[in-house]
N, CA and C atoms as an extended XYZ file, in Angstrom:
348
Properties=species:S:1:pos:R:3:atomname:S:1:resname:S:1:resid:I:1 pbc="F F F"
N       104.342     -110.268       50.968 N   UNK     1
C       102.809     -109.869       50.958 CA  UNK     1
C       101.934     -110.522       50.259 C   UNK     1
N       100.719     -110.728       50.848 N   UNK     2
C        99.573     -111.338       50.296 CA  UNK     2
C        98.971     -110.754       49.400 C   UNK     2
N        97.858     -111.259       48.133 N   UNK     3
C        97.458     -110.420       47.689 CA  UNK     3
C        96.111     -110.272       48.012 C   UNK     3
N        95.499     -109.011       47.921 N   UNK     4
C        94.619     -108.539       48.597 CA  UNK     4
C        93.552     -107.847       47.581 C   UNK     4
N        92.246     -108.337       47.135 N   UNK     5
C        91.366     -107.821       45.846 CA  UNK     5
C        90.314     -106.911       46.980 C   UNK     5
N        90.033     -105.651       46.206 N   UNK     6
C        89.008     -104.800       46.572 CA  UNK     6
C        88.045     -104.716       45.129 C   UNK     6
N        87.122     -104.772       45.118 N   UNK     7
C        86.209     -105.007       44.259 CA  UNK     7
C        84.795     -103.728       44.575 C   UNK     7
N        84.341     -103.135       43.859 N   UNK     8
C        82.892     -102.214       44.272 CA  UNK     8
C        82.311     -102.167       43.357 C   UNK     8
N        80.911     -102.262       43.577 N   UNK     9
C        79.834     -102.023       42.799 CA  UNK     9
C        78.688     -100.952       43.215 C   UNK     9
N        78.468     -100.021       42.767 N   UNK    10
C        77.607      -99.239       42.899 CA  UNK    10
C        76.422      -98.967       42.312 C   UNK    10
N        75.188      -99.123       42.753 N   UNK    11
C        73.856      -99.219       41.981 CA  UNK    11
C        73.256      -97.669       42.766 C   UNK    11
N        72.940      -97.212       41.615 N   UNK    12
C        72.706      -95.835       42.116 CA  UNK    12
C        71.169      -96.227       41.703 C   UNK    12
N        70.215      -95.903       42.264 N   UNK    13
C        68.998      -96.230       42.314 CA  UNK    13
C        67.878      -94.922       42.726 C   UNK    13
N        67.029      -94.453       42.361 N   UNK    14
C        65.902      -93.937       42.819 CA  UNK    14
C        65.682      -93.498       44.113 C   UNK    14
N        65.387      -92.143       44.036 N   UNK    15
C        65.331      -91.117       45.392 CA  UNK    15
C        64.647      -92.461       46.760 C   UNK    15
N        63.093      -92.980       45.888 N   UNK    16
C        62.765      -94.182       46.873 CA  UNK    16
C        63.559      -95.332       46.814 C   UNK    16
N        64.438      -95.771       46.559 N   UNK    17
C        65.632      -96.990       46.703 CA  UNK    17
C        66.321      -96.682       47.285 C   UNK    17
N        67.400      -97.880       47.601 N   UNK    18
C        68.292      -97.888       48.388 CA  UNK    18
C        69.719      -97.631       47.523 C   UNK    18
N        70.854      -96.605       48.011 N   UNK    19
C        72.253      -96.940       47.631 CA  UNK    19
C        73.326      -98.010       48.158 C   UNK    19
N        73.495      -98.953       47.546 N   UNK    20
C        74.302     -100.268       47.694 CA  UNK    20
C        75.676     -100.374       47.442 C   UNK    20
N        76.630     -100.270       47.670 N   UNK    21
C        77.961     -101.024       47.819 CA  UNK    21
C        78.385     -101.880       48.326 C   UNK    21
N        79.222     -102.881       47.068 N   UNK    22
C        79.457     -104.071       47.630 CA  UNK    22
C        80.915     -103.996       47.710 C   UNK    22
N        81.434     -104.514       48.733 N   UNK    23
C        83.237     -104.480       48.957 CA  UNK    23
C        83.688     -105.455       49.365 C   UNK    23
N        84.536     -105.915       48.247 N   UNK    24
C        85.217     -107.397       48.809 CA  UNK    24
C        86.474     -107.356       49.591 C   UNK    24
N        86.566     -107.930       50.569 N   UNK    25
C        87.922     -108.385       51.353 CA  UNK    25
C        89.072     -109.519       50.882 C   UNK    25
N        88.440     -110.175       49.727 N   UNK    26
C        89.115     -111.614       49.622 CA  UNK    26
C        90.244     -111.541       49.544 C   UNK    26
N        90.996     -112.975       50.082 N   UNK    27
C        92.518     -112.824       49.467 CA  UNK    27
C        92.518     -114.117       49.004 C   UNK    27
N        93.563     -114.008       48.384 N   UNK    28
C        94.058     -114.929       47.532 CA  UNK    28
C        95.334     -116.016       47.758 C   UNK    28
N        95.625     -115.839       49.375 N   UNK    29
C        96.840     -116.634       49.787 CA  UNK    29
C        96.574     -116.480       51.713 C   UNK    29
N        97.506     -117.206       51.826 N   UNK    30
C        97.216     -116.917       53.874 CA  UNK    30
C        97.418     -115.678       54.063 C   UNK    30
N        96.982     -115.201       54.892 N   UNK    31
C        97.426     -113.694       55.386 CA  UNK    31
C        97.681     -113.623       56.947 C   UNK    31
N        98.216     -113.033       57.724 N   UNK    32
C        98.261     -112.441       59.319 CA  UNK    32
C        97.348     -111.426       59.364 C   UNK    32
N        97.099     -110.952       60.767 N   UNK    33
C        96.444     -110.014       60.942 CA  UNK    33
C        96.925     -108.550       60.570 C   UNK    33
N        98.030     -108.588       60.406 N   UNK    34
C        99.006     -107.407       60.433 CA  UNK    34
C        98.751     -106.968       59.073 C   UNK    34
N        98.296     -107.709       57.952 N   UNK    35
C        98.303     -107.071       57.219 CA  UNK    35
C        96.742     -105.590       56.934 C   UNK    35
N        96.984     -105.311       56.108 N   UNK    36
C        95.727     -104.276       56.371 CA  UNK    36
C        94.903     -104.185       55.427 C   UNK    36
N        93.329     -103.936       55.825 N   UNK    37
C        92.355     -103.875       54.601 CA  UNK    37
C        92.741     -102.850       53.467 C   UNK    37
N        92.626     -103.355       52.288 N   UNK    38
C        92.547     -102.227       51.506 CA  UNK    38
C        91.989     -101.007       51.581 C   UNK    38
N        91.849      -99.976       50.918 N   UNK    39
C        91.577      -98.708       51.025 CA  UNK    39
C        90.086      -98.956       50.610 C   UNK    39
N        89.269      -98.006       51.330 N   UNK    40
C        87.608      -98.159       50.914 CA  UNK    40
C        87.578      -97.078       49.773 C   UNK    40
N        86.616      -97.247       48.819 N   UNK    41
C        86.160      -96.745       48.217 CA  UNK    41
C        85.547      -95.638       48.355 C   UNK    41
N        84.622      -94.321       48.120 N   UNK    42
C        83.738      -93.531       48.343 CA  UNK    42
C        82.340      -93.904       48.322 C   UNK    42
N        82.001      -93.644       49.650 N   UNK    43
C        80.864      -94.504       50.641 CA  UNK    43
C        79.906      -93.098       50.427 C   UNK    43
N        78.930      -93.078       49.668 N   UNK    44
C        77.767      -91.730       49.838 CA  UNK    44
C        77.205      -92.125       51.080 C   UNK    44
N        76.758      -91.199       52.127 N   UNK    45
C        75.961      -90.793       52.973 CA  UNK    45
C        74.926      -91.972       53.131 C   UNK    45
N        74.492      -92.611       53.726 N   UNK    46
C        73.178      -93.220       54.126 CA  UNK    46
C        73.033      -94.425       52.950 C   UNK    46
N        74.268      -95.113       52.525 N   UNK    47
C        74.234      -96.012       51.638 CA  UNK    47
C        74.414      -97.391       52.903 C   UNK    47
N        74.277      -98.393       52.186 N   UNK    48
C        74.235      -99.942       52.385 CA  UNK    48
C        75.755     -100.033       52.268 C   UNK    48
N        76.378     -101.054       52.972 N   UNK    49
C        77.575     -101.506       52.564 CA  UNK    49
C        77.525     -102.886       52.436 C   UNK    49
N        77.910     -104.038       51.632 N   UNK    50
C        77.396     -105.248       51.696 CA  UNK    50
C        79.220     -105.687       51.454 C   UNK    50
N        79.762     -106.460       52.706 N   UNK    51
C        81.315     -106.888       52.555 CA  UNK    51
C        80.905     -108.094       52.124 C   UNK    51
N        81.979     -109.045       51.418 N   UNK    52
C        81.759     -110.293       51.024 CA  UNK    52
C        82.920     -110.440       50.654 C   UNK    52
N        83.353     -112.092       50.492 N   UNK    53
C        84.581     -112.263       49.742 CA  UNK    53
C        85.373     -113.869       50.436 C   UNK    53
N        85.747     -114.358       50.382 N   UNK    54
C        86.270     -115.361       51.168 CA  UNK    54
C        87.798     -115.012       52.196 C   UNK    54
N        87.092     -114.721       53.241 N   UNK    55
C        89.243     -114.273       54.234 CA  UNK    55
C        88.408     -114.821       55.639 C   UNK    55
N        89.097     -114.550       56.302 N   UNK    56
C        89.275     -115.231       57.758 CA  UNK    56
C        88.023     -113.854       58.461 C   UNK    56
N        87.639     -114.734       59.440 N   UNK    57
C        86.629     -114.124       60.169 CA  UNK    57
C        87.298     -112.958       60.728 C   UNK    57
N        88.352     -112.950       61.662 N   UNK    58
C        89.295     -111.678       61.843 CA  UNK    58
C        89.229     -110.378       60.585 C   UNK    58
N        89.315     -110.886       59.862 N   UNK    59
C        89.364     -109.922       58.622 CA  UNK    59
C        88.300     -109.301       58.080 C   UNK    59
N        86.454     -109.839       58.536 N   UNK    60
C        85.161     -109.074       58.365 CA  UNK    60
C        85.434     -108.401       59.770 C   UNK    60
N        85.714     -108.624       61.013 N   UNK    61
C        85.870     -107.797       62.361 CA  UNK    61
C        86.528     -106.362       61.735 C   UNK    61
N        87.676     -106.953       61.333 N   UNK    62
C        88.342     -105.463       60.975 CA  UNK    62
C        87.701     -104.225       59.991 C   UNK    62
N        87.047     -105.202       59.062 N   UNK    63
C        86.149     -104.251       57.789 CA  UNK    63
C        84.998     -103.787       58.940 C   UNK    63
N        84.250     -104.290       59.645 N   UNK    64
C        82.845     -104.034       60.235 CA  UNK    64
C        83.711     -102.678       61.047 C   UNK    64
N        84.825     -102.807       61.809 N   UNK    65
C        85.058     -101.258       62.638 CA  UNK    65
C        86.119     -100.376       62.137 C   UNK    65
N        86.079     -100.929       60.319 N   UNK    66
C        86.767      -99.412       59.668 CA  UNK    66
C        85.486      -99.194       59.454 C   UNK    66
N        84.218     -100.053       59.033 N   UNK    67
C        83.238      -99.129       57.875 CA  UNK    67
C        82.191      -98.371       58.965 C   UNK    67
N        82.327      -98.752       60.199 N   UNK    68
C        81.620      -97.943       61.481 CA  UNK    68
C        81.761      -96.555       61.115 C   UNK    68
N        82.481      -96.403       61.061 N   UNK    69
C        83.177      -94.426       61.224 CA  UNK    69
C        82.806      -94.244       59.781 C   UNK    69
N        82.302      -95.120       58.927 N   UNK    70
C        82.685      -94.122       57.194 CA  UNK    70
C        80.921      -93.465       57.610 C   UNK    70
N        80.267      -93.051       56.175 N   UNK    71
C        79.043      -92.430       56.228 CA  UNK    71
C        77.684      -93.406       56.094 C   UNK    71
N        78.176      -94.538       55.603 N   UNK    72
C        77.265      -96.038       55.518 CA  UNK    72
C        76.166      -95.841       56.558 C   UNK    72
N        74.665      -95.999       56.118 N   UNK    73
C        73.728      -96.393       57.053 CA  UNK    73
C        73.994      -97.581       57.716 C   UNK    73
N        74.036      -98.677       56.731 N   UNK    74
C        74.326     -100.052       57.464 CA  UNK    74
C        75.201     -101.126       56.600 C   UNK    74
N        75.648     -101.739       57.488 N   UNK    75
C        76.431     -102.728       56.845 CA  UNK    75
C        76.135     -103.955       57.073 C   UNK    75
N        76.322     -104.979       55.769 N   UNK    76
C        75.918     -106.375       56.053 CA  UNK    76
C        76.904     -107.312       55.599 C   UNK    76
N        76.610     -108.208       55.561 N   UNK    77
C        77.661     -109.542       55.424 CA  UNK    77
C        76.707     -110.556       54.416 C   UNK    77
N        77.910     -110.705       53.213 N   UNK    78
C        77.131     -111.440       52.242 CA  UNK    78
C        77.766     -113.115       52.557 C   UNK    78
N        76.352     -113.878       52.227 N   UNK    79
C        76.259     -114.996       52.821 CA  UNK    79
C        75.802     -115.717       51.905 C   UNK    79
N        76.507     -116.386       50.600 N   UNK    80
C        75.934     -117.013       49.760 CA  UNK    80
C        74.647     -117.882       49.419 C   UNK    80
N        74.320     -118.511       51.031 N   UNK    81
C        73.133     -119.174       51.315 CA  UNK    81
C        72.257     -118.657       51.664 C   UNK    81
N        72.292     -117.101       52.522 N   UNK    82
C        71.451     -116.696       52.741 CA  UNK    82
C        71.068     -114.861       51.819 C   UNK    82
N        71.991     -114.786       51.380 N   UNK    83
C        72.059     -112.820       50.840 CA  UNK    83
C        72.436     -112.094       52.219 C   UNK    83
N        72.241     -111.093       51.695 N   UNK    84
C        73.042     -109.695       52.930 CA  UNK    84
C        72.280     -109.632       54.250 C   UNK    84
N        73.555     -109.776       55.235 N   UNK    85
C        72.698     -110.141       56.820 CA  UNK    85
C        73.236     -108.559       57.331 C   UNK    85
N        72.285     -107.882       57.317 N   UNK    86
C        72.443     -106.573       58.181 CA  UNK    86
C        73.206     -106.671       59.100 C   UNK    86
N        74.201     -106.603       60.060 N   UNK    87
C        75.172     -106.580       60.997 CA  UNK    87
C        74.793     -105.575       61.989 C   UNK    87
N        75.163     -104.327       61.460 N   UNK    88
C        75.272     -102.977       61.898 CA  UNK    88
C        74.274     -102.038       61.527 C   UNK    88
N        73.605     -100.851       61.661 N   UNK    89
C        72.772      -99.854       61.165 CA  UNK    89
C        72.372      -98.829       62.302 C   UNK    89
N        72.507      -97.859       61.370 N   UNK    90
C        72.123      -96.385       62.044 CA  UNK    90
C        71.010      -96.195       61.106 C   UNK    90
N        69.980      -96.745       61.035 N   UNK    91
C        68.954      -96.188       60.231 CA  UNK    91
C        67.946      -97.029       59.973 C   UNK    91
N        66.413      -96.532       60.032 N   UNK    92
C        65.363      -97.238       60.151 CA  UNK    92
C        65.044      -98.177       59.161 C   UNK    92
N        65.511      -97.945       57.939 N   UNK    93
C        65.260      -98.913       56.568 CA  UNK    93
C        65.832     -100.232       57.027 C   UNK    93
N        66.812     -100.629       57.609 N   UNK    94
C        67.346     -102.007       58.130 CA  UNK    94
C        67.243     -102.112       59.515 C   UNK    94
N        67.324     -103.449       59.558 N   UNK    95
C        67.277     -104.155       61.232 CA  UNK    95
C        68.325     -105.278       61.133 C   UNK    95
N        69.165     -105.270       62.598 N   UNK    96
C        70.048     -106.235       62.815 CA  UNK    96
C        69.863     -107.403       62.443 C   UNK    96
N        70.190     -108.096       61.895 N   UNK    97
C        70.128     -109.655       61.644 CA  UNK    97
C        68.977     -109.795       60.530 C   UNK    97
N        68.172     -108.827       59.489 N   UNK    98
C        68.062     -108.291       58.560 CA  UNK    98
C        68.372     -109.117       57.353 C   UNK    98
N        67.751     -109.931       56.838 N   UNK    99
C        68.141     -110.649       55.577 CA  UNK    99
C        67.638     -110.047       54.208 C   UNK    99
N        68.987     -109.537       53.333 N   UNK   100
C        68.178     -108.717       52.297 CA  UNK   100
C        68.332     -109.831       50.954 C   UNK   100
N        67.427     -109.656       50.332 N   UNK   101
C        67.527     -110.679       48.510 CA  UNK   101
C        68.461     -110.268       47.937 C   UNK   101
N        69.793     -110.619       48.068 N   UNK   102
C        71.079     -109.955       47.053 CA  UNK   102
C        71.763     -111.220       46.887 C   UNK   102
N        72.115     -111.085       45.168 N   UNK   103
C        72.416     -112.597       45.116 CA  UNK   103
C        74.311     -111.759       44.143 C   UNK   103
N        74.963     -112.161       44.754 N   UNK   104
C        76.192     -111.613       44.280 CA  UNK   104
C        77.101     -112.949       42.920 C   UNK   104
N        76.820     -112.773       41.725 N   UNK   105
C        77.165     -113.987       40.957 CA  UNK   105
C        78.366     -113.761       40.251 C   UNK   105
N        79.480     -114.553       40.893 N   UNK   106
C        80.712     -114.633       40.174 CA  UNK   106
C        80.672     -114.583       38.671 C   UNK   106
N        79.685     -115.054       37.873 N   UNK   107
C        79.579     -114.918       36.216 CA  UNK   107
C        79.416     -114.061       35.842 C   UNK   107
N        79.066     -112.609       36.718 N   UNK   108
C        78.620     -111.698       36.045 CA  UNK   108
C        79.437     -110.347       36.362 C   UNK   108
N        80.948     -110.907       36.192 N   UNK   109
C        81.948     -109.812       36.649 CA  UNK   109
C        81.908     -109.746       38.262 C   UNK   109
N        81.862     -110.772       38.435 N   UNK   110
C        81.850     -111.075       40.278 CA  UNK   110
C        80.539     -110.315       41.394 C   UNK   110
N        79.712     -109.640       40.168 N   UNK   111
C        78.497     -109.064       41.554 CA  UNK   111
C        77.367     -109.001       40.384 C   UNK   111
N        75.600     -109.174       40.956 N   UNK   112
C        74.601     -109.389       40.525 CA  UNK   112
C        73.610     -108.682       41.763 C   UNK   112
N        72.621     -107.851       41.439 N   UNK   113
C        72.089     -107.478       42.974 CA  UNK   113
C        70.746     -107.821       42.520 C   UNK   113
N        69.687     -108.355       43.280 N   UNK   114
C        68.537     -108.801       43.179 CA  UNK   114
C        67.673     -107.818       44.026 C   UNK   114
N        67.911     -106.959       44.232 N   UNK   115
C        66.618     -106.142       45.360 CA  UNK   115
C        65.804     -105.575       44.853 C   UNK   115
N        65.510     -105.460       43.426 N   UNK   116
C        64.245     -104.850       43.159 CA  UNK   116
C        62.873     -105.779       43.393 C   UNK   116
């Protein structure tokens, strides 16, 4: 079985700000589509989930499908060149295609948020 990492960072902000969850689906060796995604952490209702990590494109599709049923209000995929790109939303806070200024920095334990 391939090694699968799941990392999470929760940034609790004030009531006027966003709750952001970072979920990493990176793999460290080749996998097949039969390999399940790791279990999701608890996701508070209304939060934005950012999916990131080096993985096959079909794994991102699987993550999107799984997260669509979660209490998250929005889902974004992280692109290190752009930031977090919103790919699905049930909230007026975000729009599909919106790019959020977020940097996930491997030097800082894997993640850094610059949404402030």
